[in-house]
Structures are given as structure tokens and as C-alpha cells.
C-alpha positions in Angstrom: 0.0 0.0 -0.2 0.9 3.5 -0.4 -0.4 6.8 0.9 0.1 10.3 -0.1 2.5 12.1 1.8 1.7 15.7 3.6 3.6 17.6 0.5 1.2 15.3 -1.7 -1.8 15.9 0.3 -3.6 17.4 -3.1 -2.6 14.4 -4.9 -5.0 12.2 -6.3 -4.7 8.3 -5.5 -6.4 5.5 -7.5 -6.4 1.8 -7.5 -6.4 -0.4 -10.7 -7.3 -3.4 -11.5 -7.9 -5.7 -14.4 -10.2 -9.2 -14.4 -11.5 -11.5 -17.0 -15.4 -11.6 -16.7 -16.7 -14.6 -18.5 -20.3 -15.9 -19.5 -19.2 -19.4 -17.9 -19.8 -20.5 -14.2 -16.1 -19.9 -13.8 -17.6 -16.1 -12.7 -20.8 -17.4 -12.2 -22.3 -15.5 -15.2 -23.5 -17.6 -17.7 -26.8 -18.3 -20.3 -28.6 -21.5 -18.4 -29.8 -24.2 -20.5 -33.2 -23.7 -18.3 -34.5 -21.1 -16.5 -33.7 -20.3 -12.9 -36.2 -21.8 -10.7 -37.1 -18.6 -8.1 -37.1 -19.2 -4.3 -40.5 -19.8 -2.4 -41.1 -20.8 1.2 -41.0 -24.0 1.0 -37.9 -24.2 -1.6 -34.3 -22.7 -2.3 -34.0 -21.1 -5.7 -32.6 -23.9 -8.2 -30.1 -23.7 -11.1 -28.8 -26.0 -13.9 -25.4 -27.1 -13.8 -24.4 -26.9 -17.0 -24.2 -23.4 -19.1 -23.5 -22.2 -22.9 -20.4 -20.1 -23.0 -20.7 -16.7 -24.7 -16.9 -15.6 -24.6 -14.7 -13.3 -22.5 -14.6 -9.9 -21.5 -11.3 -8.5 -19.7 -12.8 -5.3 -17.5 -10.3 -2.5 -17.0 -11.6 -0.8 -14.0 -9.9 2.1 -11.7 -11.3 3.6 -8.3 -10.6 6.9 -7.2 -9.6 6.3 -3.4 -10.9 9.8 -2.0 -14.0 9.9 -3.6 -15.2 6.4 -4.3 -15.8 6.9 -7.9 -15.5 4.1 -10.6 -14.2 4.1 -14.0 -14.2 0.9 -16.6 -13.6 0.6 -20.0 -14.4 -3.4 -21.4 -12.1 -4.7 -24.2 -11.9 -7.8 -25.7 -7.9 -8.3 -24.8 -5.7 -7.9 -22.2 -2.7 -5.9 -23.5 -0.6 -2.8 -22.4 -2.4 -0.9 -25.1 -5.8 -1.5 -23.3 -4.3 -0.7 -19.8 -2.7 2.7 -21.2 -6.1 3.6 -23.0 -7.9 3.5 -19.4 -5.1 5.6 -17.9 -5.2 8.4 -21.0 -9.1 8.6 -20.7 -8.4 8.7 -16.6 -5.5 11.4 -17.0 -7.4 14.0 -19.0 -10.1 14.1 -16.0 -7.9 16.0 -14.1 -6.2 19.3 -14.2 -2.8 19.5 -16.0 0.1 18.7 -13.8 -1.9 17.4 -10.8 -0.1 14.3 -9.3 -1.2 11.0 -9.7 -0.7 8.3 -7.8 -1.9 4.9 -8.8 -2.0 1.4 -6.9 -2.0 -2.0 -9.2 -0.6 -5.1 -8.8 2.4 -6.5 -10.9 0.5 -7.8 -13.6 2.6 -8.0 -16.6 0.5 -5.9 -18.7 0.9 -2.9 -16.1 4.5 -2.6 -16.6 7.4 -2.5 -19.5 9.0 -0.5 -22.3 5.3 0.8 -23.6 4.4 1.7 -20.0 7.6 3.6 -19.1 7.3 5.3 -22.2 4.3 6.5 -21.4 5.2 7.7 -17.8 8.3 9.8 -19.7 5.3 12.0 -21.1 3.2 11.8 -17.8 5.3 12.6 -15.2 3.0 14.0 -12.6 1.9 10.2 -12.7 3.5 7.7 -10.3 2.9 4.0 -10.2 3.0 1.6 -7.0 2.7 -2.1 -7.0 1.3 -4.2 -4.8 3.5 -7.0 -3.7 3.3 -10.5 -5.4 0.4 -12.5 -4.2 -1.3 -9.2 -2.5 -3.7 -7.9 -5.0 -6.2 -8.4 -2.2 -4.7 -5.3 -1.0 -6.2 -2.8 -3.7 -9.2 -1.4 -2.7 -10.6 -1.5 -6.6 -10.6 -5.5 -5.6 -13.1 -5.0 -2.9 -15.5 -3.0 -5.7 -14.9 -5.9 -8.0 -16.5 -8.5 -5.2 -19.8 -5.8 -5.0 -20.4 -5.6 -8.7 -20.0 -10.1 -9.0 -22.2 -10.4 -6.4 -25.2 -7.6 -7.3 -25.1 -7.2 -10.9 -23.1 -10.4 -12.3 -23.0 -13.6 -10.3 -26.8 -14.5 -10.4 -27.1 -12.8 -13.8 -28.2 -14.8 -17.5 -26.2 -13.7 -20.4 -27.1 -14.7 -24.0 -24.4 -12.3 -25.4 -20.8 -10.5 -24.7 -22.8 -7.5 -25.2 -25.5 -8.3 -22.5 -22.8 -8.6 -19.9 -20.9 -5.4 -20.9 -24.1 -3.7 -20.8 -24.8 -4.7 -17.2 -21.4 -3.9 -16.1 -21.4 -0.2 -17.8 -25.0 0.3 -16.8 -24.2 -0.6 -12.8 -21.4 2.1 -12.8 -23.4 5.5 -12.9 -25.4 4.3 -10.4 -22.3 3.4 -7.8 -21.1 6.6 -8.7 -24.6 8.2 -7.6 -23.9 7.7 -4.0 -20.0 6.4 -3.8 -18.3 7.1 -1.2 -14.8 6.3 -0.1 -13.9 2.9 1.3 -12.4 2.6 4.7 -10.1 0.1 6.1 -11.7 -1.1 9.7 -8.2 -3.3 10.3 -5.2 -1.8 11.6 -1.9 -2.4 9.6 -0.6 -4.5 12.4 -3.7 -6.4 12.9 -3.2 -7.6 9.4 0.2 -8.0 9.6 -0.3 -10.5 12.9 -2.9 -12.4 10.7 -0.8 -12.9 7.8 1.7 -14.1 10.4 -0.4 -16.7 11.6 -0.9 -18.2 8.3 2.5 -17.9 7.3 3.4 -20.3 10.7 0.3 -22.7 9.8 1.6 -23.3 6.2 4.9 -23.8 6.7 3.9 -26.2 9.3 1.6 -27.8 6.8 4.4 -28.4 4.5 6.5 -29.5 7.1 4.0 -32.3 8.0 3.4 -33.6 3.8 7.0 -33.8 3.7 7.4 -36.2 6.6 
């Protein structure tokens, strides 16, 4: 994680991530072979185990930490080209020269010669990468969990166009009443829990090697 220093008090802090969203059960989004059976007083909701795959879209999303506002783009591919396209759109929304801090994971799409060249022409932008395996630190992941539960998981989509429309239509509703996320756990508590998990994992490995 990174924090704006006192000198950067007027800077904008943005979290960015990317996720593949498919119309299959791997993301709980599908065109079911039979309609859902709705919940009733005497039965739970039921759905078929099989589905029809209609493809994948790559959701690139950015969260403004101070406001909770979200910006998204859906692309058919997940290259650096698409990542920089989102960055270009976001940068134009800020005053020229305003300091921008961007938090993201270390996916290969987020680094490389093209990204270095882009940063050379956008000297007001600073990128910060979460440690490997720690993308959960990125607040953008929290929003992805919310939109998955509220708009995608229980949906039935017969085409990618429907899926993308569901995502892009949901964002304006979110932004209408957006509020910044606040972490309720202190860093010391998180570090202590991670230390326990690391200890137990080492024990598990030791037992398996016997």
C-alpha cells in the first residue's frame, strides 16, 4: 500500500485492476440451459449445473480512493495497449500537472517499455505495485467483489453485449452515491494474521514432507 505524504496532500490516489469476466460458471455468469427456478417459501432457488459459454470480456477498472468514484472500460483483449487506453482517459479528467498516484498489482500488462514511455510523457503520474500475491490490498478488488455479487453472479447473459451493458450500466448508479472505502483493520492486525497463516502454512509443508 502507499500513502500520499503531506507534500502530496492535494494529489489524487487511484486503484487500478483488471479482471476477465466470462459468460460461464467460472465467474458464475452464464446463459443457463434452463431458466432459474425462483426461491419460494418451501424451496431454495435452483439452477442447472450446465451453461452455454458466450465468450470473455476484460474489465479494466479504476477507483478514486478519496471519492469512491469508479471508471471502467471493457476490452476484448488484456494488453498494455488497453491498460494505457484507460490511463489516458483517466488522466484527461484531472487538471494538467496534478500529481496522480496509481496503485495496482504487478501484472505484466502494467509494466514494460510501453508503460515506461507513457510515464516519461506523464511525469505527474507515479505507479505503485502491490507485492506478489497481495492484490487483495488493492481497494479496487473490494469494488469488483461488490459488482460481482450485485450485478453479475446471478445474472443470465446470452451475449457479451448484454454482459458488458450490465457492467457499464451499473457504474453510473454506483457513482451517484459513491463513498470512499475505509479499512477497519489496523495494519498491525493484518500483519499479525498474515504471520499466523504463514506459520500454519510452514507447518503444513513440514507435515507433508514427512
